[in-house]
N, C-alpha and C positions, 0 to 999 in steps of 0.2 A: 559272137566272134569266130573267127573261120582257122583251125590251126590246122597244117599240114606238118604231118609228123617222121621222121626216119627211125628205123630201128631194125637190127638186126634180126631181133626175136621180138613176138608180140603173142602174147595169151594173156585176157583179161582172167582165165582163173587160178593162175600162178606169180604174174608180173604186177608187182605193184606200179610202176607207172600207167603200164594200160589199165589196170582200175582206177586209174584217176581221171584218165581222158574219159572212159564208160561214164563215169559220173560226170565229167561236165556235158557232154553230148546229152545228159538228160534235161540240164537246164535250159529252159528257153533261150531260142536264136543262138545259140552252138552248135555246133559240128566239127566233126575230127576226119580230116583223111591220111591212111596210114600205108604208106610205103615199107613193108617187111620182109625178112630174108624168108624167101621159100622153105627153109633146113631151119628150123628154130635150134642151133647149135647151142645157144647160150642156156637154153633152161630144158634142151631135149625133147622137144614136141615137134611133131610132124603133122601137117596138117597137109589134109586132103585138096580144100577148096582156096584156090588163087585168088577170088573176091569174097569176103565175109561182110556183110552188112549186116548191124546192129541199129535201128533208128539211124539217128545221125551220124553216126560212127561206121565208118568204114575201111576196110585193110584189103591194101591191094599186094597180094605177096608175087615177090619176083625174084627169078633164080640169081639176078646181080642187081644189087641197089646201085646202078650206073646211070646216067644222065644220056639215057637214049631218045630218038625223035616219041617215040608213045608214050614213055614217062612224064617227060617235061610237057607233052600236049595234055595228060590226065593233070600235072599239077597247074596247068594253066586254066583247064576249065573247071578246076576248083576253086578257085579265085581264092587265096590263104592271104588272112592276113597278117600271121605269124607264120616261119618254118621252124620248126624246133628237131634239131639234130642230136640223136642221145648219144654217140659217140665219136669220135675226132675221125676213126674209118671212114665215117658215112658223110664227111665233111665236104670233102670235090663235089658230092653230088648234090648237098645243100647248097651250096654255092652257085651252082648251074639252076638251079631251081630259083633262088633270090635272081640270080642277073636276069630269067626269062620270065619271073611273077612281081618281080621289085618289093618283095615283101619282103621285112628284116626278120635276121636270122639270129638264133637263138642255140649255143650249145651246152648240152648239159653234158657234163663230165663230172666223175666223183672225186678225183683230185687234180690239183692245179699247182700247189705249190711244195710239194712234196717229190723231190726229184727221186726216192725208191720208186714211186709207186705212178708217178708221171710218164715216163718214158720207156720204153718198152728197150730191151739189152742193146737192141741191134745198133739202135741211135749214139750210143758209149760207148759198146764195146767190155761194159765192166770196169771201166777205170772212173777212179771218182774225179779225178780233172776235169776228164772228157762228160761224167754225167753232169756236172754243174754248169759246162759250157752249152752243151746240148739242153739242159734245161731252161737256161737263160735264153735263150735262142726259141726253144719250142715256144715257151711261154709267149713271147714278144710276138713271134710270127700269128699263135692263135687269137690273143689279144685284137688285132690289126683287122684278121681276116672277120671278126664275128662284131653282131650288134651288142650282143650280152652273152656273157660265161655263165652258164650256173654251176656251181660247185657244193657238191655234197658233202665233202667231206670236216665235221666241225671243229677239227681243231683248226684248221687252214683258216678261217675266218677271223683268229686270234692274234695271227701271226703280223707281225708288223707289216711283210712286203704285202698284204694285202691293200695297204691304201696305196700301194703304186700301180693299182691295176683297177680303173673307175669302171672297168664292164662288168666286173665280177658280183656276183647277188650269191647270198647261201640260201638252198634248197634242202631240209631235211630230208631223207627217205621218208617218203609219205608210206601210213598204214592204216586202209582207210577198210572199211568195214569190218572194226575190229568182234562184234559177233555178240553173244553173250560170256556175260563173264564167267570166268573159270572157279570154283569156289575148292581151295586145294583140301586135300584130307591128310592122313599121316604123314610123317616125312620117310622116305626110303633112303637110309643114309647108303646104303650101296648101289644107289642107280644113279646117273648122271646123260643130262638130254642136252645136245649142242641144237640151236636151229640157228641157221644163217649160212652164210659162203662158208667153203672150207676150201678154198684154194689156193696157192702157192704161194701167190701174192698178200693173203691175209695170214699168213703165219701156219698153214696145214700141218709142216714139217714140225714146229717146233708143238705144238697140240696135240700131234701124234708120239710123238718123245713123252709128254707127259703123261697122257693116257696110256700109253704103253707099260711106262715103269706105275702107275695106280694098279691095271689089271694084273700088275706079277705080282705087286705087294701085297692084294685083295682078293682073292680065291672067287670070293661070292660076289663081285663088283660087275655091275651091266653099263651098257654103255650107247646110248642110242643118239642118230643124228639126222636129222631133218633136213638136209641141203639140195641146192640145182644139183640136176640129175646126170649133169657132166662135173659137175665139182666133186660128187662123193666119188668116182669111179678113178678119178685121176689121183685124188689127194689121199686116198688109201693108199696105193700102193707104196708109196716111198716108204709109209711106217709099217706097213703088212702088218695092218692089226686085225684085220677079218681073217688073216691067214694065220696069224697066232693064235689068235683067241675065238676064232669062229664064231659062234652064234650069242657069245656074248659082248660080240658089237654088231 
């Protein structure tokens, strides 16, 4: 099977879906061609190579993920069986590839039914009634545009509204290559680790307030985070945790 994927960021060292495509390409008969942003702003990685090849996985980095003549020619020459669009911002480019190649289009979005995270603020101005209207319109448009929509928010598949969109499929975020099992030692009661996204949309301010109170109340408490490069810098600023508590954070 031949997959053409579109990603704003793509790094097989730290991105789960990138690891999935590399494993997919290790199977006989499979290949993947990826259009990716030249500057991986989502993960903080900068690549010096515009073309990266690893067996049957090819990553073509471009300054703008747009339907240029060169990009469409590359897509046609690859002859994809499926177009996999990682975020809605790349949907215009993905649809142009579908028109050019005839391959079906799958959109992967983390949220679809949750209006608080499905829409950017510019679409509704923060007004609740407008948010509901904009959400309904946005979902109808996306559902019409795509052949399938993959959603990775586990709570949404249990909502009654899920059945109103027959093109929806649920895909939990993959965790390939778990490695060796970790054997825990003694419990460190004054230590907390946060692993995952720490962005505004996922409650960074609330977590910051919680950890701030904890660090104030417990002078020996330590906190560590492992987050995406751009997440950490942006999310720490509102709470001021590093400024207030230094090396304890």
